[in-house]
OpenMM code with the backbone's topology and positions (N, CA, C; nanometers):
from openmm import Vec3, app, unit

residues = "MET SER ALA ASP SER LEU SER GLN PRO PRO ARG ARG SER GLU VAL PRO LYS LEU SER ARG GLY GLU HIS LYS ALA HIS LEU GLU ALA ARG ILE GLU GLN GLN ARG ILE ASP ILE LEU VAL GLU ALA SER ARG TYR ARG GLU ALA SER ARG PRO ILE ASP GLU GLY TRP GLN THR LEU MET ARG PHE LYS VAL PRO LEU MET VAL LEU GLY GLY ALA LEU LEU LEU LYS SER ALA ARG HIS PRO ASN THR LEU MET ARG VAL VAL LYS ARG LEU ALA ALA GLY GLY LEU LEU LEU ARG ARG ALA ARG ARG MET LEU LEU".split()
positions = [
    Vec3(24.5240, 5.2603, 10.7210),
    Vec3(24.5996, 5.3827, 10.6901),
    Vec3(24.5223, 5.4825, 10.6018),
    Vec3(24.5350, 5.6050, 10.6294),
    Vec3(24.4711, 5.7123, 10.5475),
    Vec3(24.5616, 5.7383, 10.4213),
    Vec3(24.5071, 5.8055, 10.3218),
    Vec3(24.5741, 5.8370, 10.2037),
    Vec3(24.6837, 5.9351, 10.2359),
    Vec3(24.6696, 6.0236, 10.3391),
    Vec3(24.7793, 6.1105, 10.3717),
    Vec3(24.8971, 6.0414, 10.4252),
    Vec3(24.8748, 5.9371, 10.5040),
    Vec3(24.9891, 5.8693, 10.5660),
    Vec3(25.0725, 5.7844, 10.4639),
    Vec3(25.0065, 5.7494, 10.3510),
    Vec3(25.0766, 5.6796, 10.2390),
    Vec3(25.1705, 5.7683, 10.1653),
    Vec3(25.1421, 5.8911, 10.1476),
    Vec3(25.2220, 5.9852, 10.0704),
    Vec3(25.3327, 6.0491, 10.1519),
    Vec3(25.3240, 6.0424, 10.2788),
    Vec3(25.4331, 6.1000, 10.3749),
    Vec3(25.5306, 5.9910, 10.4107),
    Vec3(25.6502, 6.0220, 10.4289),
    Vec3(25.7590, 5.9223, 10.4738),
    Vec3(25.7151, 5.8900, 10.6172),
    Vec3(25.7514, 5.7666, 10.6543),
    Vec3(25.7249, 5.7362, 10.8007),
    Vec3(25.8167, 5.8038, 10.8945),
    Vec3(25.7591, 5.8219, 11.0211),
    Vec3(25.8482, 5.8897, 11.1117),
    Vec3(25.9575, 5.8058, 11.1599),
    Vec3(26.0588, 5.8711, 11.2066),
    Vec3(26.1873, 5.7933, 11.2451),
    Vec3(26.1504, 5.6993, 11.3537),
    Vec3(26.0667, 5.7256, 11.4421),
    Vec3(26.0304, 5.6348, 11.5474),
    Vec3(25.9535, 5.5115, 11.5002),
    Vec3(25.8909, 5.5145, 11.3823),
    Vec3(25.8138, 5.4110, 11.3252),
    Vec3(25.8882, 5.3157, 11.2445),
    Vec3(26.0034, 5.3730, 11.2002),
    Vec3(26.0910, 5.2888, 11.1114),
    Vec3(26.1771, 5.1894, 11.1871),
    Vec3(26.1752, 5.0615, 11.1513),
    Vec3(26.2611, 4.9738, 11.2231),
    Vec3(26.4064, 5.0022, 11.1921),
    Vec3(26.4973, 4.9753, 11.2862),
    Vec3(26.6378, 5.0002, 11.2644),
    Vec3(26.6933, 4.9094, 11.1423),
    Vec3(26.7399, 4.9813, 11.0372),
    Vec3(26.7930, 4.9047, 10.9250),
    Vec3(26.9374, 4.9264, 10.9160),
    Vec3(27.0050, 4.8272, 10.8597),
    Vec3(27.1525, 4.8413, 10.8462),
    Vec3(27.1731, 4.9443, 10.7354),
    Vec3(27.2938, 4.9903, 10.7258),
    Vec3(27.3302, 5.0953, 10.6346),
    Vec3(27.3012, 5.0506, 10.4926),
    Vec3(27.3310, 4.9246, 10.4563),
    Vec3(27.3115, 4.8819, 10.3139),
    Vec3(27.1557, 4.8684, 10.2879),
    Vec3(27.0848, 4.8248, 10.3804),
    Vec3(26.9412, 4.8138, 10.3656),
    Vec3(26.8739, 4.9531, 10.3546),
    Vec3(26.9195, 5.0471, 10.4256),
    Vec3(26.8697, 5.1726, 10.4258),
    Vec3(26.8928, 5.2465, 10.2862),
    Vec3(27.0266, 5.2172, 10.2350),
    Vec3(27.0616, 5.2738, 10.1073),
    Vec3(26.9760, 5.2114, 10.0010),
    Vec3(26.9486, 5.0760, 10.0087),
    Vec3(26.8660, 5.0129, 9.9042),
    Vec3(26.7342, 5.0598, 9.9129),
    Vec3(26.6787, 5.0834, 10.0249),
    Vec3(26.5493, 5.1429, 10.0424),
    Vec3(26.5357, 5.2810, 9.9788),
    Vec3(26.6301, 5.3739, 10.0009),
    Vec3(26.6414, 5.4940, 9.9429),
    Vec3(26.6551, 5.4881, 9.7912),
    Vec3(26.7412, 5.4066, 9.7406),
    Vec3(26.7530, 5.3889, 9.5913),
    Vec3(26.6219, 5.3444, 9.5346),
    Vec3(26.5494, 5.2541, 9.5994),
    Vec3(26.4201, 5.2027, 9.5463),
    Vec3(26.3274, 5.3218, 9.5432),
    Vec3(26.3191, 5.4067, 9.6481),
    Vec3(26.2263, 5.5247, 9.6455),
    Vec3(26.2731, 5.6178, 9.5357),
    Vec3(26.3901, 5.6461, 9.5134),
    Vec3(26.4403, 5.7378, 9.4071),
    Vec3(26.3901, 5.6791, 9.2711),
    Vec3(26.4169, 5.5524, 9.2508),
    Vec3(26.3812, 5.4890, 9.1247),
    Vec3(26.2356, 5.4962, 9.0940),
    Vec3(26.1500, 5.4796, 9.1993),
    Vec3(26.0180, 5.4893, 9.1878),
    Vec3(25.9660, 5.6311, 9.1531),
    Vec3(26.0341, 5.7301, 9.2164),
    Vec3(26.0041, 5.8702, 9.1842),
    Vec3(26.0366, 5.9022, 9.0418),
    Vec3(26.1507, 5.8442, 8.9920),
    Vec3(26.1925, 5.8614, 8.8483),
    Vec3(26.0865, 5.7997, 8.7551),
    Vec3(26.0234, 5.6858, 8.7780),
    Vec3(25.9259, 5.6273, 8.7034),
    Vec3(25.8091, 5.7137, 8.7046),
    Vec3(25.7701, 5.7598, 8.8268),
    Vec3(25.6509, 5.8421, 8.8400),
    Vec3(25.6711, 5.9655, 8.7574),
    Vec3(25.7843, 6.0269, 8.7550),
    Vec3(25.8092, 6.1473, 8.6703),
    Vec3(25.7982, 6.1250, 8.5275),
    Vec3(25.8473, 6.0089, 8.4867),
    Vec3(25.8409, 5.9740, 8.3371),
    Vec3(25.6972, 5.9486, 8.2909),
    Vec3(25.6250, 5.8853, 8.3816),
    Vec3(25.4807, 5.8539, 8.3433),
    Vec3(25.4059, 5.9905, 8.3398),
    Vec3(25.4176, 6.0800, 8.4380),
    Vec3(25.3589, 6.2111, 8.4326),
    Vec3(25.3940, 6.2923, 8.3241),
    Vec3(25.5225, 6.2919, 8.2801),
    Vec3(25.5691, 6.3697, 8.1672),
    Vec3(25.5042, 6.3153, 8.0393),
    Vec3(25.4890, 6.1876, 8.0320),
    Vec3(25.4226, 6.1284, 7.9176),
    Vec3(25.2706, 6.1670, 7.9105),
    Vec3(25.2056, 6.1651, 8.0250),
    Vec3(25.0635, 6.2106, 8.0317),
    Vec3(25.0518, 6.3527, 7.9994),
    Vec3(25.1500, 6.4372, 8.0389),
    Vec3(25.1515, 6.5843, 8.0171),
    Vec3(25.1639, 6.6121, 7.8649),
    Vec3(25.2552, 6.5382, 7.8075),
    Vec3(25.2803, 6.5603, 7.6548),
    Vec3(25.1555, 6.5133, 7.5776),
    Vec3(25.0911, 6.4070, 7.6249),
    Vec3(24.9737, 6.3570, 7.5511),
    Vec3(24.8583, 6.4578, 7.5743),
    Vec3(24.8421, 6.5151, 7.6899),
    Vec3(24.7356, 6.6132, 7.7146),
    Vec3(24.7550, 6.7409, 7.6440),
    Vec3(24.8716, 6.7855, 7.6226),
    Vec3(24.9094, 6.9141, 7.5669),
    Vec3(24.9281, 6.8965, 7.4077),
    Vec3(24.9122, 6.7862, 7.3568),
    Vec3(24.9319, 6.7567, 7.2089),
    Vec3(24.8373, 6.8420, 7.1300),
    Vec3(24.7120, 6.8528, 7.1585),
    Vec3(24.6238, 6.9407, 7.0709),
    Vec3(24.6558, 7.0889, 7.0755),
    Vec3(24.7039, 7.1397, 7.1842),
    Vec3(24.7487, 7.2704, 7.1961),
    Vec3(24.8784, 7.2934, 7.1229),
    Vec3(24.9588, 7.1939, 7.1164),
    Vec3(25.0961, 7.2080, 7.0379),
    Vec3(25.0599, 7.2074, 6.8879),
    Vec3(24.9631, 7.1174, 6.8580),
    Vec3(24.9349, 7.1091, 6.7108),
    Vec3(24.8646, 7.2483, 6.6653),
    Vec3(24.7801, 7.2979, 6.7522),
    Vec3(24.7159, 7.4236, 6.7162),
    Vec3(24.8202, 7.5425, 6.7017),
    Vec3(24.9222, 7.5323, 6.7898),
    Vec3(25.0248, 7.6352, 6.7889),
    Vec3(25.1126, 7.6237, 6.6586),
    Vec3(25.1444, 7.5010, 6.6193),
    Vec3(25.2201, 7.4742, 6.5047),
    Vec3(25.1312, 7.5204, 6.3773),
    Vec3(25.0055, 7.5023, 6.3738),
    Vec3(24.9221, 7.5463, 6.2585),
    Vec3(24.9236, 7.6988, 6.2538),
    Vec3(24.9063, 7.7599, 6.3727),
    Vec3(24.9127, 7.9045, 6.3709),
    Vec3(25.0516, 7.9562, 6.3252),
    Vec3(25.1552, 7.9020, 6.3647),
    Vec3(25.2874, 7.9449, 6.3233),
    Vec3(25.3136, 7.9104, 6.1735),
    Vec3(25.2428, 7.8137, 6.1188),
    Vec3(25.2619, 7.7871, 5.9774),
    Vec3(25.1958, 7.9061, 5.8940),
    Vec3(25.0956, 7.9646, 5.9424),
    Vec3(25.0288, 8.0753, 5.8762),
    Vec3(25.0699, 8.2159, 5.9268),
    Vec3(25.1790, 8.2169, 6.0016),
    Vec3(25.2161, 8.3378, 6.0635),
    Vec3(25.2437, 8.4511, 5.9644),
    Vec3(25.3245, 8.4241, 5.8596),
    Vec3(25.3534, 8.5299, 5.7671),
    Vec3(25.2276, 8.5702, 5.6894),
    Vec3(25.1503, 8.4815, 5.6399),
    Vec3(25.0321, 8.5321, 5.5604),
    Vec3(24.9368, 8.6053, 5.6522),
    Vec3(24.9248, 8.5747, 5.7745),
    Vec3(24.8414, 8.6492, 5.8772),
    Vec3(24.8984, 8.7859, 5.8988),
    Vec3(25.0303, 8.7959, 5.9143),
    Vec3(25.0862, 8.9296, 5.9326),
    Vec3(25.0692, 9.0183, 5.8118),
    Vec3(25.0849, 8.9616, 5.6916),
    Vec3(25.0545, 9.0413, 5.5656),
    Vec3(24.9152, 9.0777, 5.5535),
    Vec3(24.8215, 8.9888, 5.5887),
    Vec3(24.6868, 9.0295, 5.5859),
    Vec3(24.6473, 9.1307, 5.6931),
    Vec3(24.7068, 9.1262, 5.8138),
    Vec3(24.6781, 9.2147, 5.9155),
    Vec3(24.7382, 9.3510, 5.8750),
    Vec3(24.8571, 9.3601, 5.8047),
    Vec3(24.9073, 9.4842, 5.7630),
    Vec3(24.8236, 9.5566, 5.6544),
    Vec3(24.7685, 9.4705, 5.5648),
    Vec3(24.6815, 9.5272, 5.4587),
    Vec3(24.5549, 9.5722, 5.5187),
    Vec3(24.4985, 9.5083, 5.6165),
    Vec3(24.3770, 9.5591, 5.6848),
    Vec3(24.4051, 9.6827, 5.7547),
    Vec3(24.5209, 9.6918, 5.8207),
    Vec3(24.5546, 9.8199, 5.8960),
    Vec3(24.5685, 9.9324, 5.7972),
    Vec3(24.6309, 9.8999, 5.6857),
    Vec3(24.6491, 10.0154, 5.6010),
    Vec3(24.5197, 10.0648, 5.5363),
    Vec3(24.4353, 9.9631, 5.5080),
    Vec3(24.3067, 10.0013, 5.4517),
    Vec3(24.2202, 10.0798, 5.5547),
    Vec3(24.2251, 10.0313, 5.6779),
    Vec3(24.1503, 10.1040, 5.7911),
    Vec3(24.2107, 10.2379, 5.8209),
    Vec3(24.3328, 10.2671, 5.7994),
    Vec3(24.3960, 10.3938, 5.8160),
    Vec3(24.3484, 10.4905, 5.7128),
    Vec3(24.3215, 10.4462, 5.5866),
    Vec3(24.2747, 10.5225, 5.4798),
    Vec3(24.1242, 10.5490, 5.4907),
    Vec3(24.0436, 10.4491, 5.5402),
    Vec3(23.9008, 10.4645, 5.5484),
    Vec3(23.8559, 10.4116, 5.6744),
    Vec3(23.8706, 10.4932, 5.7878),
    Vec3(23.8364, 10.4486, 5.9134),
    Vec3(23.6866, 10.4256, 5.9396),
    Vec3(23.6053, 10.4954, 5.8672),
    Vec3(23.4496, 10.4739, 5.8879),
    Vec3(23.4133, 10.3362, 5.8380),
    Vec3(23.4733, 10.2869, 5.7306),
    Vec3(23.4390, 10.1544, 5.6795),
    Vec3(23.4713, 10.0474, 5.7880),
    Vec3(23.5888, 10.0639, 5.8430),
    Vec3(23.6276, 9.9657, 5.9486),
    Vec3(23.5317, 9.9650, 6.0744),
    Vec3(23.4903, 10.0952, 6.1088),
    Vec3(23.3990, 10.1054, 6.2249),
    Vec3(23.2659, 10.0397, 6.1856),
    Vec3(23.2178, 10.0520, 6.0667),
    Vec3(23.0871, 10.0005, 6.0241),
    Vec3(23.1052, 9.8440, 6.0282),
    Vec3(23.2122, 9.7848, 5.9812),
    Vec3(23.2295, 9.6507, 5.9789),
    Vec3(23.2323, 9.5904, 6.1235),
    Vec3(23.3075, 9.6588, 6.2168),
    Vec3(23.3185, 9.6179, 6.3408),
    Vec3(23.1843, 9.6149, 6.4185),
    Vec3(23.1035, 9.7205, 6.3993),
    Vec3(22.9685, 9.7359, 6.4492),
    Vec3(22.8805, 9.6201, 6.4073),
    Vec3(22.8964, 9.5860, 6.2769),
    Vec3(22.8056, 9.4776, 6.2196),
    Vec3(22.8403, 9.3443, 6.2786),
    Vec3(22.9827, 9.3226, 6.2892),
    Vec3(23.0261, 9.1891, 6.3454),
    Vec3(22.9823, 9.1831, 6.4903),
    Vec3(22.9859, 9.2837, 6.5698),
    Vec3(22.9448, 9.2898, 6.7094),
    Vec3(22.8012, 9.2633, 6.7263),
    Vec3(22.7192, 9.3305, 6.6393),
    Vec3(22.5769, 9.3060, 6.6404),
    Vec3(22.5481, 9.1613, 6.5969),
    Vec3(22.6079, 9.1089, 6.5019),
    Vec3(22.5886, 8.9688, 6.4672),
    Vec3(22.6297, 8.8760, 6.5677),
    Vec3(22.7347, 8.8885, 6.6304),
    Vec3(22.7777, 8.8071, 6.7389),
    Vec3(22.6731, 8.8122, 6.8659),
    Vec3(22.6199, 8.9247, 6.8965),
    Vec3(22.5236, 8.9423, 7.0016),
    Vec3(22.3989, 8.8731, 6.9633),
    Vec3(22.3656, 8.8806, 6.8395),
    Vec3(22.2361, 8.8181, 6.7875),
    Vec3(22.2483, 8.6726, 6.7927),
    Vec3(22.3650, 8.6176, 6.7514),
    Vec3(22.3853, 8.4676, 6.7658),
    Vec3(22.3838, 8.4198, 6.9139),
    Vec3(22.4440, 8.4915, 6.9961),
    Vec3(22.4423, 8.4497, 7.1309),
    Vec3(22.3083, 8.4503, 7.1908),
    Vec3(22.2201, 8.5544, 7.1599),
    Vec3(22.0897, 8.5625, 7.2132),
    Vec3(22.0014, 8.4449, 7.1551),
    Vec3(22.0243, 8.4330, 7.0215),
    Vec3(21.9470, 8.3179, 6.9595),
    Vec3(21.9840, 8.1845, 7.0237),
    Vec3(22.1166, 8.1640, 7.0488),
    Vec3(22.1556, 8.0303, 7.1126),
    Vec3(22.0898, 8.0095, 7.2533),
    Vec3(22.0855, 8.1243, 7.3251),
    Vec3(22.0246, 8.1216, 7.4612),
    Vec3(21.8761, 8.0875, 7.4469),
    Vec3(21.8099, 8.1502, 7.3575),
    Vec3(21.6645, 8.1284, 7.3385),
    Vec3(21.6282, 7.9836, 7.2934),
    Vec3(21.7087, 7.9319, 7.2167),
    Vec3(21.6931, 7.8012, 7.1508),
    Vec3(21.7315, 7.6898, 7.2587),
    Vec3(21.8300, 7.7206, 7.3361),
    Vec3(21.8658, 7.6130, 7.4159),
    Vec3(21.8239, 7.6265, 7.5551),
] * unit.nanometer
topology = app.Topology()
chain = topology.addChain("A")
for resn in residues:
    res = topology.addResidue(resn, chain)
    for name in ("N", "CA", "C"):
        topology.addAtom(name, app.Element.getBySymbol(name[0]), res)
């Protein structure tokens, strides 16, 4: 059997005739297996997303100080826009220099 045929339910012509109780038991077993599969996948999802959740919690812990710092920087840049532009240009040049150095060394 191929992998596709295992994931699809069998055709009606391929299924032997079952009594009503056997058919119900078969369906209940399939439902129970699907529930188990969902629980396992949910656990794997929570485990895989744990670092993202921890990072988000860290960010939320510093939300207020970051907002205050951003407001102070905004106020300072509104009063002295040339200083902000000079700092942004230097940061951009430094980032480009680091990227080019990393490419040359690696």
